[in-house]
N, C-alpha and C positions, 0 to 999 in steps of 0.2 A: 616370442623368442623361439629360436631354433635349438634343437639339441644335438650336439655332435656325439656320436657313438665312438668316442675315443677315451682312453684312460689317461688321466694325469700320470706322468712318470711314477712307477710305483716306488722306485728307490728314492725318489725326492719326498713322497708322502710318508716314507717310513718313519722319519723323525718328527713328523708334525704333531702339534698339540691340538686337541679338540675332543668333541663328543656331543651327546644329545642335549637339547635345550627344550625346556617346557615353558609355557606361559600360563601362570596362575593369577587370577584376580582374587584379591583378599580384601574383605571388608570387615573391619573391627567394629562390633556392635557396642552399644552404650553400656551393656552389661559385661563387656570384656571378652565375650565369646567372638569367635570369627566365623564368617561365611566364606567358603573357598570354592571357586569355580574355574574351570579351564575351557576356554573357547576353541582349544586345539584338540582334536582327536588323536593326533599323532605328534610325536616329538620331531624336532628339527635339529639337525646337526650342523655344527660350525667348526672350522678348522683353520689353522694358521699354516699355510704352505711354506712360509719363509724359514720356519725352524728346521726344516729338513735339508737346507742348502749347506753343502760342505765345501764347495770350490767355486771358482769364477765360471768354470764350465757349466756347473749346475745352475748358475745365475742365467747363463746364456740360454740354456734349455728352458728355464722358466719363462724368460721373456719371449722366446719364440712361441711357446705354448700360449702365453697371455695374448700376444699379438694375433695369432691365428683364431682365438676365440673372440677377438674383438672386445676385450675387456669383459664387462658384465653381460654382453649381448647374448652369447651362446653358452648353453649349458655343456657339461662334460661328466665323464665317470671319475670317480675318486675311490681309491682303495683305502678303506678304514683298517688299519692294521690291527687295531684293538677288537674289531667286530666285523668280520667278513666271511664268516662260515655259518651254516645252519647247525653247526655243533660247536663243542668247545675248541679253542684253538689247537690244542694238543692232540685232537682226534681226527681221524680221516673222515671225510663226508661219506655218508651212507644213505641209502634210499628210504630209511625209516626214521631219519633225524626229526622231521616236523610233520605234524598232521595238517594238511591243507584243505581238507574237505571230506565229505561223505557223499557217496554216489546216490543217485536217485533213479537210475535207469534211463534218465533222459539227458542230463547236463554232461557235456564233454569238456568244457573249459574250467579250469581251476587256478586261482591266483596263487603264486608262491607266496609264503609267508613264514615269518619266524615268531615264535611266541616266547616271551620273556616271563618267567615264573619266579615269584618270591613269596613263600608262605602260601596263603590262600588266594593271593592276588595274582593277576597275569595281564600282559599286554601283548597284543597280536600286531605285528608290523608288516604291512605289505612289502614284498620284495618285487621292484619293478626292473632291476638291471642285474639278472643273473650272469655269471661269467660263462663264456663259451667252453663247452665240453666238461663243465663242472656238474651239471644237473643230473641227478638220479631219481627215479620214481618207482614207487610201489603201490600195490593195490592189495588190501587185505593180507598184508605180510609178504606178498610175493613180488619179486623184482620184475619190472617191466622194461621192455627194450626200447630205446629211442629210435625214431624213424620206422619202427614197426608197430609199436603199440601207442606211441605218443610223440608229440613234437612240442617244442618250447619256443615262445617268441622272446628273443633276447632284448627286445626294446620295451616290453611290457611285463615280463615275467609271468605270462599266462601259459600254463601247460594244457595242450588240447589232445585228448584221446581219440583215437581212430574210431573206437566203440565206446559208448558211454558206459562207465562203470555201473555194476549192478547196484540196486537199491540197498542201502545199509553199508555198502563196501567202505572201508577206511582207506582214504587217499593220503599217502605220504610222500615226502620228498626230501632230499639232501641237495645242497648246493653251495657254491661260493658266489659272492654278490658284491657289486660296487654300490656306491651312493650317488644318486643324480645331484650334481652341484653346479654352482656358477661362481666366479669370482665376485667378491662382495665390494669391490672398488674398481674405479676406472682408471687408477694409476698405480704404478709401482715406482717407489723412489729407492735407488741403489747408490750407495757411495762405495767405490772400490776400497778406499782408505779405511772406512768404517767397517766394511765386510771383512777385510784382512785382519782388523783389529778385534773381530769376533762380534761385532754389532750387526745382527741379521735384519734384513728388511721385513716389514710385516705385510703378509700377503693373505687377507682374510678370504675364506671360501665358505660359502653357505649352501645347505641343502635346498633343493627346489622340488616342487610337486610336479609330477609328470604323469 
């Protein structure tokens, strides 16, 4: 499957419904206790792109985008309006939002990541589709300049420094990001009469690993 580095129209995804999905295998023992295990290291997100449609012009844009992706064949970028920043939605992105690594004096490449914390537990999510012009990077509390100190690959989310950060240096980053997805169906069924009556088509979208 090829991946197209194009974002689904953000104004259409604004009203979408969706979020993270986990897969948990649960076995109930004879004594009533449970054994729980997850084969997934990372969550997977699902959305319904049909909810954001507000006019027949929106439907036409959706159909054009769907046809250009050949249905499920090619992936694309998706803006999750509920979770698209390295910081809280109400705060501006800054270079010290997230810790993405620690320098060892040799390593120059670091994967962008976002850590979700609740109580004593946390989950670190790799970020592979940062948004152009949104990435900021710091080393040991000092802001670093893009194209002078570092570069970022917008297709993988890897930040590469011109010179390896010193051993023990705290590497931080702030960014906006998209979710890599594909359509989860090879057909879209739209009735103009039903649409005008408020019955929206279901257009499932699912996250892909890249």
